[in-house]
C-alpha positions in Angstrom: 43.9 52.4 31.2 46.2 55.4 31.6 49.2 56.5 29.5 51.6 54.7 31.8 49.9 51.4 31.6 50.8 48.7 29.2 49.1 48.8 25.8 48.5 45.1 25.5 46.0 43.0 27.3 45.4 39.2 27.4 41.9 38.4 26.4 40.1 35.1 26.8 37.2 34.0 24.6 34.4 33.3 27.1 32.5 30.4 25.4 32.1 28.1 22.4 29.6 30.4 20.6 31.9 33.4 20.8 34.9 31.2 19.9 32.9 30.1 16.8 32.1 33.6 15.7 35.7 34.7 16.3 37.1 31.8 14.3 34.7 31.7 11.4 33.8 35.4 11.1 36.5 37.6 12.4 39.6 35.6 11.5 38.2 34.7 8.1 37.6 38.3 7.4 41.2 39.2 8.2 42.4 36.3 6.1 40.3 37.5 3.1 41.8 41.1 3.6 45.3 39.7 3.4 44.5 37.6 0.3 43.0 40.7 -1.3 46.4 42.6 -1.3 48.1 42.6 -4.7 51.8 42.3 -4.0 52.9 41.7 -7.6 54.3 45.1 -8.0 56.4 44.7 -4.9 57.7 41.3 -5.9 58.4 42.4 -9.5 60.4 45.4 -8.1 62.5 43.0 -6.0 63.2 40.7 -8.9 64.0 43.6 -11.2 66.1 45.5 -8.6 63.7 48.5 -8.9 64.4 50.2 -5.6 62.0 53.2 -6.2 59.0 51.0 -7.0 59.9 48.7 -4.0 60.1 51.7 -1.8 56.8 53.1 -3.0 54.9 49.8 -2.7 56.4 49.0 0.7 55.5 52.5 2.0 51.9 52.0 0.7 51.6 48.6 2.4 52.9 50.1 5.7 50.6 53.0 5.6 47.6 50.6 5.0 48.5 48.2 7.7 50.5 49.7 10.6 49.1 51.9 13.3 51.0 54.7 15.0 51.3 52.6 18.2 53.2 49.8 16.5 56.5 51.4 17.4 58.8 48.5 17.9 61.3 47.5 15.3 60.5 43.8 15.5 57.0 44.6 14.3 58.5 46.0 11.0 60.8 43.0 10.8 57.8 40.6 11.1 55.8 42.7 8.6 58.5 42.6 6.0 59.2 38.9 6.6 55.5 38.1 6.2 55.2 40.1 3.0 58.2 38.4 1.5 57.2 34.8 2.6 
């Protein structure tokens, strides 16, 4: 893929064995990683109106989760919506 090509591809899981591995290993791993995030400082900062702590915690989460190719504003909107839901 060259620089002018799209960065997204549609992938298809080829068979039931791979689908099983994807569902029960890969997706479960991501789910556990999400659960492992401690967002209590972020939520407490929101409740207390502590803008500095909120900024620090949000920045930390963004640095841990967003890659440099996630350039679209709607990704950030989705990220913040997910964190706050």
